[in-house]
N, C-alpha and C positions, 0 to 999 in steps of 0.2 A: 504494500500500500504506500509505503514511504517513497519507493522508487517511482511509482505512478504519479504521486503528488509532485515530486521533483521534476518529472518529465513535463507535466502540465504547466508548472511554473516557467520552465524554459520556453515552452511553446508560446505561452501567453506574454512573455517578456517583450515581444516585438509589437504588441498592441499599442496603438497610439503614436507610433513612430512616423515621422513625415519623410517622404522620399526627397532626397536632395537632387536637384536638377543642375547640371553643369551649365556654364555660360555658353552662349551661342558661339562666341569667338573660339573658345577652347574646343568645342565640338567640331567646328569647321577646320581648325588646325589639325586635329587628329585625322579627320576624313581626308584632308589634303595629303598628309604623310602616307596614309594607306594607299591612296591612288598613285603616288609617286614611286612606290616600291617596284623594283624590277620583277617581272614575272617571267617564268620559263615558258617558252612557246611550245605548242603541241608537237612541233617537228622534233624538238630535242627529247621530249618524253617518248615519242615513238622510236627514235633512234636508240635510246637507252633500253627500252623494252625489247627491241629486236636484238640488241647486243646480249642481254641476259638470256634470251631464248636461244641464241646461237651458242653461247658458252655452256648452257645446260645440255644442249643436244650433243655438243662435242664431248662433254664429260660422260654422258651416257654411252656414246659410241665407244669411247676409250675403255670404259668399264666392261662393256660386252666383249670387246676384242681381247682384253687382258684375261678375262675368265676363260675364253676359248684357248688362249696360249697356255694357260696353266694346265688345262685338261690334256693338251697334246704333250706337254713336258712330263706330266705324270705318267701318261701312257708309254713314253719313251723310257722312263726310268723302270717301269714295271717290266717292259719287254727285255731289258738288259739283265734283269735278275735271273739267275739260273733256277731251273725248276727242281734241281737236285738239292739235297741237304749237305753236300760235301763242301767244306769250307776251303779245302786246299786242292 
């Protein structure tokens, strides 16, 4: 019950507060600065996305080819092992 009362006190503490409005000059200054920010063109976003896709596809193809090579290397090692149990 004590926690519920504390929660209600906190929620009701903002009752009667007045909203502060910024001056028109300050608001215009902030808007002007936002509009002057350099923005990245869609062309560069597309180039970056294409580069990432190319790098991912290259990595996948290299992983597939390396797993194929390891299988052939394993087969080579297995074929060189003698089928007899003679060590000498």
